[in-house]
VONUMAR-604161 format. One record per atom (N, C-alpha, C): atom name; residue in one letter; x, y negated, z. Coordinates in steps of 0.001 Angstrom, whole numbers, plus 500000, padded with zeros to 6 digits. Last residue first. Layout:
<rs>
> CA A X Y Z $
...
</rs>
This chain:
<rs>
> N T 303384 701998 980119 $
> CA T 302832 701387 981323 $
> C T 302801 702417 982445 $
> N A 305866 701533 977748 $
> CA A 305045 702445 978534 $
> C A 304553 701748 979786 $
> N T 305627 699321 975022 $
> CA T 306262 699720 976294 $
> C T 305311 700579 977083 $
> N R 306263 699069 971622 $
> CA R 305327 699417 972684 $
> C R 306086 699842 973939 $
> N S 307188 696442 969544 $
> CA S 307583 697632 970317 $
> C S 306587 697853 971457 $
> N H 305625 695500 966643 $
> CA H 305797 695212 968070 $
> C H 306150 696511 968790 $
> N N 306197 694348 963536 $
> CA N 306270 695569 964325 $
> C N 306552 695200 965783 $
> N S 304182 692722 961106 $
> CA S 305153 692653 962225 $
> C S 305077 693966 963002 $
> N T 303394 691086 958053 $
> CA T 303392 692276 958908 $
> C T 304428 692124 959998 $
> N V 301399 689231 956016 $
> CA V 302432 689122 957043 $
> C V 302311 690332 957953 $
> N R 300734 688775 952583 $
> CA R 300510 689562 953796 $
> C R 301690 689426 954746 $
> N A 301202 687554 950242 $
> CA A 300814 686689 951352 $
> C A 300657 687440 952666 $
> N A 301782 689609 948516 $
> CA A 302836 688630 948789 $
> C A 302502 687761 950003 $
> N R 299328 690894 948479 $
> CA R 300492 691611 948997 $
> C R 301605 690631 949369 $
> N D 297718 689011 947283 $
> CA D 297443 689379 948671 $
> C D 298636 690084 949296 $
> N R 298906 688968 944718 $
> CA R 298860 687757 945538 $
> C R 298642 688093 947006 $
> N E 298486 691596 943889 $
> CA E 299858 691088 944007 $
> C E 299900 689837 944875 $
> N K 295692 691649 943858 $
> CA K 296416 692540 944780 $
> C K 297850 692053 944978 $
> N R 295222 689769 941841 $
> CA R 294731 689514 943192 $
> C R 295467 690371 944213 $
> N E 296361 691021 939630 $
> CA E 296937 689766 940118 $
> C E 296473 689447 941540 $
> N R 294626 693259 939388 $
> CA R 296066 693440 939625 $
> C R 296694 692174 940199 $
> N V 292202 691987 938888 $
> CA V 292350 692831 940071 $
> C V 293823 693008 940417 $
> N A 292811 690707 936466 $
> CA A 292434 689905 937635 $
> C A 292603 690703 938919 $
> N D 293256 692892 934821 $
> CA D 294353 691962 935081 $
> C D 294061 691120 936317 $
> N K 290722 693984 934769 $
> CA K 291789 694757 935411 $
> C K 292988 693866 935720 $
> N P 289292 692193 933245 $
> CA P 289064 692201 934693 $
> C P 290132 692993 935444 $
> N S 291417 690721 930720 $
> CA S 290679 691860 931241 $
> C S 290428 691718 932743 $
> N F 292040 689153 927982 $
> CA F 291761 688760 929362 $
> C F 290831 689803 929964 $
> N V 292272 690943 925815 $
> CA V 293382 690063 926191 $
> C V 293228 689641 927642 $
> N A 291295 694365 925966 $
> CA A 290931 692954 925990 $
> C A 292129 692116 926428 $
> N R 292758 696902 923881 $
> CA R 292506 696318 925197 $
> C R 292159 694842 925072 $
> N V 293548 697846 921471 $
> CA V 292108 697898 921751 $
> C V 291754 697272 923092 $
> N P 296354 697657 921432 $
> CA P 295555 696771 920578 $
> C P 294076 696744 920910 $
> N E 297745 697735 924784 $
> CA E 297276 698422 923584 $
> C E 296372 697500 922772 $
> N K 299802 694886 925705 $
> CA K 298901 696002 925984 $
> C K 298503 696670 924678 $
> N G 300965 692270 925967 $
> CA G 301753 693500 926012 $
> C G 300923 694708 926368 $
> N L 299559 689938 926163 $
> CA L 299509 690650 924883 $
> C L 300298 691950 924883 $
> N Y 299748 688208 928257 $
> CA Y 298643 689155 928278 $
> C Y 298526 689962 926984 $
> N P 301796 686335 927958 $
> CA P 301869 687264 929102 $
> C P 300791 688350 929093 $
> N L 300836 684887 925546 $
> CA L 301910 685890 925520 $
> C L 301945 686823 926734 $
> N L 298977 682788 925883 $
> CA L 298508 684142 925584 $
> C L 299578 685211 925777 $
> N V 300453 680475 926319 $
> CA V 299481 680887 927337 $
> C V 299084 682348 927144 $
> N A 301920 680347 923982 $
> CA A 302638 680455 925252 $
> C A 301712 680902 926376 $
> N Q 299894 679958 922127 $
> CA Q 300648 681222 922120 $
> C Q 301393 681428 923432 $
> N E 299151 677335 922637 $
> CA E 298211 678408 922949 $
> C E 298916 679762 923011 $
> N A 301464 676021 921695 $
> CA A 301043 675869 923087 $
> C A 300098 676990 923506 $
> N A 301530 676780 918966 $
> CA A 302631 677139 919866 $
> C A 302203 677054 921331 $
> N G 298075 677653 918193 $
> CA G 299375 677068 917913 $
> C G 300402 677481 918943 $
> N F 295580 679563 917030 $
> CA F 296414 679418 918214 $
> C F 297780 678881 917785 $
> N V 292316 679143 915750 $
> CA V 293761 679047 915509 $
> C V 294487 678825 916839 $
> N I 289592 680975 914743 $
> CA I 290164 680230 915862 $
> C I 291674 680293 915728 $
> N V 287096 681066 912341 $
> CA V 288525 681290 912584 $
> C V 288974 680383 913718 $
> N R 284241 682596 911044 $
> CA R 284781 681669 912044 $
> C R 286224 682045 912340 $
> N R 282228 682719 908238 $
> CA R 283429 683258 908885 $
> C R 283998 682202 909823 $
> N K 278818 683454 907647 $
> CA K 279851 682460 907871 $
> C K 281021 683099 908612 $
> N N 276488 684877 907188 $
> CA N 277698 685253 906448 $
> C N 278774 684165 906520 $
> N H 274585 684307 908980 $
> CA H 274538 683525 907745 $
> C H 275771 683783 906880 $
> N R 275213 685755 911196 $
> CA R 274076 686235 910402 $
> C R 273918 685465 909095 $
> N A 277210 684244 912375 $
> CA A 277595 685460 911643 $
> C A 276469 685947 910747 $
> N T 277012 681997 913923 $
> CA T 276575 681893 912528 $
> C T 276925 683129 911704 $
> N K 277972 682818 916486 $
> CA K 276668 682164 916354 $
> C K 276139 682170 914918 $
> N H 279519 686094 916220 $
> CA H 279484 684689 916602 $
> C H 278160 684079 916170 $
> N N 281229 688849 916100 $
> CA N 279906 688446 916578 $
> C N 279970 687002 917054 $
> N I 283899 688606 915288 $
> CA I 282914 689280 914438 $
> C I 281510 688835 914811 $
> N P 286340 685982 915276 $
> CA P 285296 686751 915989 $
> C P 284307 687369 915012 $
> N S 289503 685883 914351 $
> CA S 288199 685747 913693 $
> C S 287161 686595 914430 $
> N F 292407 684152 915045 $
> CA F 291463 685130 915589 $
> C F 290101 684857 914965 $
> N T 295885 683521 914358 $
> CA T 294454 683323 914106 $
> C T 293644 684464 914719 $
> N W 298841 681592 914917 $
> CA W 298090 682834 915037 $
> C W 296612 682530 914807 $
> N H 301235 679840 913352 $
> CA H 299815 679734 913688 $
> C H 299188 681131 913724 $
> N E 303878 680725 913193 $
> CA E 303593 679364 913632 $
> C E 302148 679201 914081 $
> N T 303921 683286 912233 $
> CA T 304457 683053 913579 $
> C T 304138 681660 914103 $
> N D 301536 685010 910685 $
> CA D 302150 683683 910627 $
> C D 302608 683329 912031 $
> N T 300679 687389 911934 $
> CA T 301507 687412 910725 $
> C T 302256 686098 910547 $
> N Q 299038 687858 914040 $
> CA Q 300299 687195 914330 $
> C Q 301237 687196 913133 $
> N N 295747 687863 914778 $
> CA N 296629 687994 913618 $
> C N 297893 687167 913858 $
> N I 294120 689550 917241 $
> CA I 294896 688342 916978 $
> C I 295874 688618 915842 $
> N D 293029 691986 917763 $
> CA D 292237 691056 916957 $
> C D 293017 689805 916579 $
> N G 294566 693453 919512 $
> CA G 294712 693728 918089 $
> C G 293919 692797 917192 $
> N V 293597 692464 921968 $
> CA V 294977 692195 921561 $
> C V 295146 692379 920058 $
> N R 290280 691044 921676 $
> CA R 291215 692119 921989 $
> C R 292603 691778 921452 $
> N M 287728 689015 922897 $
> CA M 288960 689057 922091 $
> C M 289893 690158 922582 $
> N R 285540 688608 924481 $
> CA R 285550 689812 923639 $
> C R 286846 689964 922838 $
> N C 286147 686167 925692 $
> CA C 285951 687356 926535 $
> C C 286062 688628 925709 $
> N I 286146 684455 923530 $
> CA I 287429 684748 924167 $
> C I 287308 685968 925079 $
> N E 283376 684460 922969 $
> CA E 284352 684847 921944 $
> C E 285680 685233 922565 $
> N S 282167 683523 925279 $
> CA S 281884 684892 924851 $
> C S 282898 685372 923820 $
> N P 283098 680813 925381 $
> CA P 283545 681802 926368 $
> C P 283323 683235 925913 $
> N R 284107 679457 922223 $
> CA R 283038 679801 923146 $
> C R 283537 680857 924132 $
> N A 286860 677123 921793 $
> CA A 286143 678364 921512 $
> C A 285044 678590 922555 $
> N G 288547 675012 922052 $
> CA G 287133 674710 921888 $
> C G 286309 675935 921567 $
> N T 291285 675282 922510 $
> CA T 290745 675706 921214 $
> C T 289304 675283 920977 $
> N M 291841 674305 925061 $
> CA M 292758 673987 923964 $
> C M 292164 674292 922590 $
> N K 289808 675324 926721 $
> CA K 290002 673872 926600 $
> C K 290819 673519 925368 $
> N L 290193 678089 926431 $
> CA L 288914 677476 926083 $
> C L 289076 675981 925843 $
> N I 292796 678311 927431 $
> CA I 292543 678643 926033 $
> C I 291209 678043 925577 $
> N R 292313 677634 930096 $
> CA R 293180 676770 929287 $
> C R 292988 677049 927796 $
> N F 290725 679733 930957 $
> CA F 290128 678404 930847 $
> C F 291006 677450 930037 $
> N F 292641 681845 930810 $
> CA F 291372 681913 930091 $
> C F 290786 680517 929885 $
> N A 294634 681036 932579 $
> CA A 294943 681176 931160 $
> C A 293667 681176 930320 $
> N Q 293167 681121 934971 $
> CA Q 293767 679865 934522 $
> C Q 294061 679917 933028 $
> N Y 292605 683819 935090 $
> CA Y 291502 682879 934920 $
> C Y 292027 681514 934465 $
> N V 295165 684832 935451 $
> CA V 294413 685258 934274 $
> C V 293239 684322 934009 $
> N P 295966 683645 937946 $
> CA P 296608 683270 936680 $
> C P 295819 683654 935436 $
> N L 293108 682676 939944 $
> CA L 294135 683648 939573 $
> C L 294732 683264 938226 $
> N L 292692 679323 941233 $
> CA L 292286 680464 940418 $
> C L 293447 681419 940205 $
> N Y 293590 677065 942415 $
> CA Y 292907 678016 943292 $
> C Y 292469 679278 942544 $
> N P 294605 675391 940431 $
> CA P 295548 676040 941369 $
> C P 294912 677092 942268 $
> N M 292134 674489 939072 $
> CA M 293052 675489 938511 $
> C M 293967 676144 939539 $
> N T 290783 672334 940096 $
> CA T 290356 673673 940510 $
> C T 291364 674737 940109 $
> N A 291838 670127 938870 $
> CA A 291985 670211 940325 $
> C A 291619 671596 940841 $
> N E 291032 670609 936253 $
> CA E 292458 670675 936577 $
> C E 292684 670794 938081 $
> N V 288255 670195 936568 $
> CA V 288774 671488 936121 $
> C V 290244 671639 936510 $
> N V 288170 667508 937302 $
> CA V 287675 668526 938236 $
> C V 288213 669897 937871 $
> N E 289190 666348 934982 $
> CA E 289887 666138 936255 $
> C E 289462 667186 937282 $
> N F 287363 666944 933031 $
> CA F 288634 667665 932989 $
> C F 289403 667491 934300 $
> N S 284007 667219 934329 $
> CA S 285147 666434 933857 $
> C S 286420 667274 933906 $
> N V 281388 669112 933078 $
> CA V 282345 668952 934172 $
> C V 283568 668220 933627 $
> N A 278414 667730 931682 $
> CA A 279718 668375 931493 $
> C A 280614 668107 932702 $
> N E 275189 668337 933025 $
> CA E 276266 667414 932676 $
> C E 277576 668169 932587 $
> N R 271991 669386 932039 $
> CA R 273296 669738 932600 $
> C R 274344 668751 932104 $
> N D 268985 667700 932811 $
> CA D 270004 668063 931831 $
> C D 271322 668368 932530 $
> N T 266626 669220 935002 $
> CA T 267496 668098 934656 $
> C T 268571 668586 933693 $
> N H 263758 670988 933815 $
> CA H 265042 670959 934512 $
> C H 265823 669715 934092 $
> N D 260351 670196 934187 $
> CA D 261535 670235 933342 $
> C D 262779 670215 934212 $
> N F 257078 671661 934540 $
> CA F 258233 670931 935067 $
> C F 259401 671104 934100 $
> N T 253455 671636 934564 $
> CA T 254762 671998 934011 $
> C T 255869 671201 934700 $
> N G 251057 670699 935516 $
> CA G 251483 672026 935947 $
> C G 252864 672428 935455 $
> N E 250355 668678 932750 $
> CA E 249992 669073 934098 $
> C E 250417 670514 934391 $
> N E 253163 667423 930903 $
> CA E 251895 668158 930936 $
> C E 251633 668673 932354 $
> N G 255605 666196 930717 $
> CA G 254645 665617 931638 $
> C G 253307 666317 931681 $
> N E 256224 666793 927304 $
> CA E 256779 666449 928607 $
> C E 255727 665766 929472 $
> N R 253894 669092 925780 $
> CA R 254729 667897 925804 $
> C R 255211 667608 927221 $
> N L 253685 672321 924406 $
> CA L 253467 671450 925555 $
> C L 254421 670264 925514 $
> N A 252851 672716 920929 $
> CA A 253741 672900 922072 $
> C A 253383 671924 923189 $
> N K 249663 673732 919627 $
> CA K 250788 672807 919727 $
> C K 251590 673063 920996 $
> N V 248379 676109 917600 $
> CA V 248573 675805 919019 $
> C V 249832 674962 919166 $
> N A 248442 676842 914977 $
> CA A 247766 675583 915291 $
> C A 247912 675203 916760 $
> N R 249472 679342 914801 $
> CA R 250373 678227 914501 $
> C R 249746 676882 914847 $
> N L 247299 680962 915144 $
> CA L 248186 680763 916294 $
> C L 249152 679611 916058 $
> N G 246179 681028 912569 $
> CA G 245475 680347 913649 $
> C G 246381 680052 914832 $
> N L 248035 682578 911201 $
> CA L 247842 681178 910814 $
> C L 247147 680403 911914 $
> N G 247678 685096 912442 $
> CA G 248944 684382 912562 $
> C G 248826 682908 912222 $
> N V 245039 685587 911593 $
> CA V 245362 685542 913020 $
> C V 246655 684767 913230 $
> N N 245077 685759 908862 $
> CA N 244440 684590 909463 $
> C N 244736 684473 910951 $
> N A 246157 688260 908317 $
> CA A 246996 687076 908120 $
> C A 246403 685838 908773 $
> N D 245654 690864 910602 $
> CA D 245032 689980 909629 $
> C D 245853 688695 909534 $
> N V 248302 693169 910986 $
> CA V 247469 692123 911568 $
> C V 246883 691305 910424 $
> N L 249791 694831 909517 $
> CA L 249207 695403 910731 $
> C L 248234 694434 911391 $
> N E 251420 694077 907433 $
> CA E 250043 694481 907152 $
> C E 249417 695239 908318 $
> N E 253747 692898 908076 $
> CA E 253776 694359 908001 $
> C E 252398 694947 907705 $
> N G 252962 690277 908269 $
> CA G 253868 690653 907180 $
> C G 253978 692146 906997 $
> N A 251507 690428 910614 $
> CA A 250802 690146 909369 $
> C A 251662 690524 908168 $
> N G 253555 690847 912456 $
> CA G 252586 691908 912223 $
> C G 251794 691695 910955 $
> N W 254751 688323 912362 $
> CA W 255495 689491 911871 $
> C W 254544 690639 911569 $
> N I 252686 686931 913558 $
> CA I 253094 686567 912195 $
> C I 253875 687716 911569 $
> N F 252679 688111 916059 $
> CA F 251524 688323 915189 $
> C F 251823 687919 913746 $
> N L 255225 687266 917001 $
> CA L 254849 688676 917003 $
> C L 253714 688934 916020 $
> N R 255072 684510 916950 $
> CA R 255929 685176 915968 $
> C R 255605 686663 915878 $
> N S 253469 684076 919178 $
> CA S 252965 683739 917840 $
> C S 253766 684465 916763 $
> N I 255297 684866 921142 $
> CA I 254049 685616 920974 $
> C I 253440 685337 919604 $
> N H 257274 682929 920775 $
> CA H 257620 684341 920606 $
> C H 256356 685179 920388 $
> N W 255883 680626 921497 $
> CA W 256257 680814 920091 $
> C W 256632 682270 919825 $
> N T 255746 681094 924227 $
> CA T 254508 680995 923460 $
> C T 254786 681194 921979 $
> N Y 258435 680975 924881 $
> CA Y 257740 682252 925025 $
> C Y 256417 682244 924251 $
> N R 258882 678221 924390 $
> CA R 259623 679241 923642 $
> C R 258901 680581 923703 $
> N N 257179 676988 926221 $
> CA N 256980 676762 924779 $
> C N 257686 677833 923950 $
> N V 258387 677919 928559 $
> CA V 256992 678268 928276 $
> C V 256704 678087 926788 $
> N T 260854 676650 928328 $
> CA T 260792 678117 928276 $
> C T 259379 678594 927988 $
> N K 260075 673987 928595 $
> CA K 260726 674423 927358 $
> C K 260681 675941 927219 $
> N R 259009 673945 931228 $
> CA R 258163 673668 930068 $
> C R 258785 674188 928765 $
> N C 260251 676756 933174 $
> CA C 260153 675344 932835 $
> C C 259351 675177 931542 $
> N L 258888 679207 935253 $
> CA L 259363 678879 933905 $
> C L 259196 677391 933645 $
> N T 257696 679682 937664 $
> CA T 259134 679951 937559 $
> C T 259733 679544 936213 $
> N G 254939 679528 937850 $
> CA G 255744 678521 938532 $
> C G 257237 678707 938435 $
> N A 252760 680931 936976 $
> CA A 253829 681687 937636 $
> C A 254769 680759 938380 $
> N K 251281 679068 935601 $
> CA K 250875 679390 936966 $
> C K 251951 680170 937713 $
> N I 252551 679197 933095 $
> CA I 252643 677974 933888 $
> C I 252321 678263 935347 $
> N M 251823 681750 932270 $
> CA M 253242 681422 932411 $
> C M 253419 680198 933294 $
> N Q 249076 681406 932133 $
> CA Q 249620 682343 933123 $
> C Q 251111 682112 933335 $
> N S 248896 679657 929989 $
> CA S 248489 679178 931322 $
> C S 249003 680102 932423 $
> N R 249671 681358 927922 $
> CA R 250519 680223 928289 $
> C R 250173 679693 929674 $
> N C 247506 683079 927827 $
> CA C 248841 683618 928148 $
> C C 249756 682489 928609 $
> N V 245602 681202 927039 $
> CA V 245442 681892 928320 $
> C V 246785 682470 928763 $
> N K 246525 680535 924526 $
> CA K 246576 679508 925567 $
> C K 246381 680120 926951 $
> N L 245930 682914 923230 $
> CA L 247335 682513 923349 $
> C L 247487 681460 924436 $
> N K 243191 682750 923301 $
> CA K 243831 683812 924087 $
> C K 245320 683513 924246 $
> N K 242843 680637 921527 $
> CA K 242439 680478 922919 $
> C K 243070 681541 923810 $
> N P 243788 681782 919069 $
> CA P 244506 680674 919717 $
> C P 244131 680476 921178 $
> N S 243410 685421 919411 $
> CA S 243032 684104 918906 $
> C S 243851 683015 919597 $
> N F 242855 688882 918605 $
> CA F 243633 687842 919285 $
> C F 243372 686503 918618 $
> N E 241685 690765 917139 $
> CA E 240803 690018 918026 $
> C E 241548 688924 918777 $
> N N 243602 692157 915836 $
> CA N 242803 691224 915041 $
> C N 241802 690429 915871 $
> N V 244609 693884 917777 $
> CA V 245424 692752 917338 $
> C V 244608 691716 916571 $
> N S 242466 694781 920465 $
> CA S 242842 694955 919068 $
> C S 243570 693703 918578 $
> N L 243657 695190 923815 $
> CA L 242926 694391 922829 $
> C L 243400 694712 921423 $
> N E 245006 696316 925903 $
> CA E 244110 697192 925139 $
> C E 243289 696433 924097 $
> N E 246506 694080 926929 $
> CA E 247145 695340 926545 $
> C E 246285 696177 925608 $
> N Y 246226 691404 927722 $
> CA Y 245499 691908 926550 $
> C Y 246082 693225 926031 $
> N I 247757 690945 930050 $
> CA I 246362 690495 929983 $
> C I 245586 691230 928894 $
> N G 250256 692077 929715 $
> CA G 249651 692133 931034 $
> C G 248183 691741 931042 $
> N V 250946 691381 927160 $
> CA V 250453 692738 927389 $
> C V 249782 692853 928752 $
> N L 251799 688666 927635 $
> CA L 250749 689011 926670 $
> C L 250118 690362 926993 $
> N Y 253840 688856 929487 $
> CA Y 252654 688048 929818 $
> C Y 251490 688410 928903 $
> N G 255575 690482 927993 $
> CA G 255043 690966 929261 $
> C G 253807 690184 929692 $
> N F 256451 688973 925914 $
> CA F 255426 689981 925614 $
> C F 254824 690553 926893 $
> N A 258372 687513 927347 $
> CA A 257223 686824 926751 $
> C A 256093 687813 926468 $
> N R 260172 689549 927983 $
> CA R 259462 688860 929063 $
> C R 258238 688114 928537 $
> N G 261034 690288 925384 $
> CA G 260390 691264 926267 $
> C G 259606 690606 927377 $
> N F 262228 687926 924500 $
> CA F 261043 688445 923805 $
> C F 260297 689428 924702 $
> N H 264355 687820 926364 $
> CA H 263369 686734 926298 $
> C H 262088 687213 925604 $
> N G 265784 690172 925755 $
> CA G 265167 690007 927067 $
> C G 264107 688922 927073 $
> N Y 266680 689596 923200 $
> CA Y 265789 690741 923406 $
> C Y 265062 690625 924748 $
> N D 268400 687469 923752 $
> CA D 267186 687231 922970 $
> C D 266173 688362 923169 $
> N T 270356 688935 925270 $
> CA T 269657 687772 925822 $
> C T 268349 687519 925091 $
> N K 271361 690941 923623 $
> CA K 270620 691315 924825 $
> C K 269825 690150 925396 $
> N N 270693 690179 920140 $
> CA N 271572 690338 921285 $
> C N 270716 690562 922532 $
> N M 269181 692063 917489 $
> CA M 269099 691065 918555 $
> C M 270208 691283 919574 $
> N R 269073 694128 915734 $
> CA R 269560 692847 915216 $
> C R 269556 691746 916273 $
> N P 267989 696356 917022 $
> CA P 269348 696450 916464 $
> C P 269927 695111 916026 $
> N E 265357 695306 917787 $
> CA E 266411 695535 918776 $
> C E 267809 695639 918156 $
> N H 263320 695155 915935 $
> CA H 264273 694047 915999 $
> C H 265429 694284 916966 $
> N A 261756 697441 916174 $
> CA A 262247 697072 914851 $
> C A 263348 696025 914922 $
> N E 261137 697450 918900 $
> CA E 261926 698550 918348 $
> C E 262524 698179 916996 $
> N L 259625 695085 919101 $
> CA L 260875 695218 919848 $
> C L 261746 696334 919288 $
> N F 257430 695704 917409 $
> CA F 258300 694546 917141 $
> C F 259644 694719 917822 $
> N A 256287 697910 918693 $
> CA A 256809 698049 917333 $
> C A 257773 696924 917005 $
> N D 255456 696802 921119 $
> CA D 256457 697869 921120 $
> C D 257101 698009 919750 $
> N A 253520 694995 920118 $
> CA A 254688 694489 920848 $
> C A 255804 695532 920870 $
> N L 251662 696792 919038 $
> CA L 252333 695833 918161 $
> C L 253596 695290 918825 $
> N E 250811 698089 921341 $
> CA E 251509 698854 920310 $
> C E 252268 697924 919359 $
> N S 249523 696015 922707 $
> CA S 250687 696662 923323 $
> C S 251492 697439 922298 $
> N V 247411 695473 920947 $
> CA V 248427 694453 921193 $
> C V 249695 695079 921773 $
> N L 246638 698231 918745 $
> CA L 246506 697478 919978 $
> C L 247645 696484 920136 $
> N V 244977 698896 915762 $
> CA V 246276 698700 916398 $
> C V 246096 697811 917616 $
> N D 242639 699031 914398 $
> CA D 242689 699778 915641 $
> C D 244019 699619 916366 $
> N S 243047 697734 912035 $
> CA S 242196 697057 912999 $
> C S 242193 697760 914350 $
> N S 244442 699544 910535 $
> CA S 245200 698486 911190 $
> C S 244367 697750 912223 $
> N E 243301 702923 911243 $
> CA E 243229 701679 910514 $
> C E 243991 700598 911275 $
> N K 245648 705568 912092 $
> CA K 244391 704849 912209 $
> C K 244445 703569 911383 $
> N G 248096 706641 912004 $
> CA G 247052 707437 911392 $
> C G 245712 706742 911431 $
> N I 249816 705102 913406 $
> CA I 249615 704733 912011 $
> C I 248659 705668 911292 $
> N R 250218 704021 916108 $
> CA R 249250 705048 915755 $
> C R 248865 704827 914300 $
> N L 253739 703242 915780 $
> CA L 252339 702940 916011 $
> C L 251465 704150 915758 $
> N P 256566 702627 915547 $
> CA P 256053 703640 916479 $
> C P 254585 703409 916812 $
> N L 258019 702221 912425 $
> CA L 256997 701705 913327 $
> C L 256443 702804 914230 $
> N T 259821 703189 910588 $
> CA T 260328 702856 911916 $
> C T 259243 702471 912898 $
> N P 259041 703600 907954 $
> CA P 259177 704781 908818 $
> C P 259592 704473 910237 $
> N N 257006 702049 905969 $
> CA N 257878 701648 907073 $
> C N 257995 702796 908057 $
> N E 255952 703387 903719 $
> CA E 256139 701948 903699 $
> C E 257113 701493 904779 $
> N L 255871 706050 904499 $
> CA L 256609 705697 903287 $
> C L 256901 704201 903236 $
> N L 254185 705862 906704 $
> CA L 255575 706271 906890 $
> C L 256418 705913 905680 $
> N A 251782 705232 905443 $
> CA A 252411 704243 906322 $
> C A 253872 704580 906583 $
> N A 251287 707630 904119 $
> CA A 251490 706412 903336 $
> C A 252180 705337 904176 $
> N I 250907 709349 906296 $
> CA I 252046 709573 905410 $
> C I 252340 708322 904590 $
> N F 248532 708167 907344 $
> CA F 249725 708338 908171 $
> C F 250974 708505 907306 $
> N R 246731 708477 905305 $
> CA R 247125 707125 905688 $
> C R 248404 707149 906518 $
> N K 246571 711272 905422 $
> CA K 247106 710634 904215 $
> C K 247528 709193 904494 $
> N Y 245380 711612 907930 $
> CA Y 246734 712123 907712 $
> C Y 247363 711494 906469 $
> N S 242875 710452 907453 $
> CA S 243752 709873 908461 $
> C S 245199 710327 908253 $
> N K 241841 712226 905551 $
> CA K 242081 710824 905181 $
> C K 243043 710156 906160 $
> N D 241689 714577 907097 $
> CA D 242535 714543 905904 $
> C D 242849 713112 905491 $
> N A 239848 713743 909046 $
> CA A 241198 714107 909453 $
> C A 242152 714087 908263 $
> N E 237558 713350 907496 $
> CA E 238153 712215 908194 $
> C E 239591 712509 908622 $
> N P 236892 715925 906654 $
> CA P 237409 714958 905670 $
> C P 238080 713755 906328 $
> N S 238096 718462 908988 $
> CA S 237114 717461 908564 $
> C S 237727 716534 907519 $
> N G 240013 720195 909988 $
> CA G 239270 720607 908819 $
> C G 238263 719596 908310 $
> N W 239719 719121 913306 $
> CA W 240443 719965 912355 $
> C W 239526 720414 911214 $
> N V 238801 715772 913879 $
> CA V 238448 717187 914009 $
> C V 239140 717991 912913 $
> N G 241663 713523 914052 $
> CA G 240240 713840 914063 $
> C G 240008 715333 914242 $
> N H 244299 712926 914391 $
> CA H 243668 712511 913136 $
> C H 242174 712799 913103 $
> N Y 246573 711843 916779 $
> CA Y 245335 712582 916548 $
> C Y 244632 712013 915307 $
> N I 249882 712241 917378 $
> CA I 248946 711397 916650 $
> C I 247732 712246 916302 $
> N R 252242 712244 919944 $
> CA R 251186 712996 919271 $
> C R 250203 712022 918647 $
> N K 255662 711332 919725 $
> CA K 254294 710985 920099 $
> C K 253293 711796 919278 $
> N G 258209 711818 918791 $
> CA G 257835 712381 920077 $
> C G 256432 712070 920536 $
> N K 258134 710680 916263 $
> CA K 258994 710112 917301 $
> C K 258558 710552 918690 $
> N H 255115 712163 915674 $
> CA H 256041 711170 915115 $
> C H 256799 710515 916252 $
> N K 253033 714902 914842 $
> CA K 253948 714270 915778 $
> C K 254875 713315 915043 $
> N S 249495 715549 914465 $
> CA S 250862 715532 913950 $
> C S 251728 714787 914959 $
> N V 246392 717350 914518 $
> CA V 247429 716586 915209 $
> C V 248721 716621 914394 $
> N A 243040 717905 914792 $
> CA A 244117 717819 913813 $
> C A 245166 716858 914360 $
> N S 241444 720006 917252 $
> CA S 241894 718707 916767 $
> C S 242999 718853 915737 $
> N N 240718 722183 918691 $
> CA N 239831 721806 917588 $
> C N 240230 720467 916970 $
> N K 243814 723312 919339 $
> CA K 242425 723625 919700 $
> C K 241515 723243 918534 $
> N D 245459 721818 917005 $
> CA D 245589 721930 918453 $
> C D 244183 722054 919020 $
> N R 247000 722324 913919 $
> CA R 245777 722454 914718 $
> C R 246118 722613 916184 $
> N Y 248945 719852 912166 $
> CA Y 248685 721193 912682 $
> C Y 247450 721159 913591 $
> N M 250679 718265 909641 $
> CA M 249468 718232 910442 $
> C M 249172 719670 910884 $
> N V 254177 717380 909773 $
> CA V 253063 718193 909271 $
> C V 251871 718022 910196 $
> N P 256251 714680 908853 $
> CA P 255555 715416 909917 $
> C P 254352 716160 909339 $
> N F 258501 715236 906087 $
> CA F 257385 714523 906692 $
> C F 256786 715346 907819 $
> N R 262053 715552 906279 $
> CA R 260762 716183 906035 $
> C R 259667 715403 906752 $
> N N 264675 714916 906495 $
> CA N 263779 713900 905964 $
> C N 262396 714459 905661 $
> N T 266260 717026 907244 $
> CA T 265956 716031 908266 $
> C T 264956 714990 907791 $
> N L 266819 720419 906887 $
> CA L 266210 719266 906256 $
> C L 265772 718279 907342 $
> N K 269940 721962 907473 $
> CA K 268610 721643 907990 $
> C K 268072 720389 907313 $
> N P 271641 723961 905009 $
> CA P 271523 722792 905883 $
> C P 270088 722529 906288 $
> N M 272299 727420 905280 $
> CA M 271526 726393 904569 $
> C M 271344 725195 905492 $
</rs>
């Protein structure tokens, strides 16, 4: 008989307490056999029906949800849909929040407390003004999301929206200078010092205007060579993929000539692989190595 995997957590007795388990965490509902424990367990099951992914103490009222628990719930719910960079930014922003208000009830959070978190980011001295504004918005978004999940009072999220972003020149803040594009003359002058695989990689970027991450993830089997005149490559993970937009990168005759030396591999292999760089470096060092045999004379 197959094992049932969608069974609700049961409430059991642990000494004199009513307890159930969810995602490896023990949830205490109160004294075993008391009306309060039965009500807590019913709220627990109702919350699971509404959202089975939240790792919260859902046997308690929403007013008892802590800031740290809300942050954990947000990250767990959004991790599958976030790339590593965005996930890291949210995690660092929540670190400032939890570091101060870990045990605070979510409904007690306020615009002034958000400004306290922001002041701690500024005092750290490592975040520029734009990053401080972004992290502050991440914290606001946490409570807005919690309001949508009925874990936070809606007025809390509305109040946080009233906190305005830091403007340029605010005391204690700093801004990085804008990055300037490297001229093609500098790139071309650098090419002879690079391994062939890196030269090919940068030439494809220049010729197609593709993003580095797209070409890094491109595998041999991803290139459609049906049309011999124009090859195409459609990245799966790209900037507008979440909007159901399809991106197509076209390789003409010039681009094909650059790619050909790196296509004689299995379809699942990356076109530009670190293994190719290692192999080319060893071949270059081997060709440049000078060896000599000196006869030894007895003394």
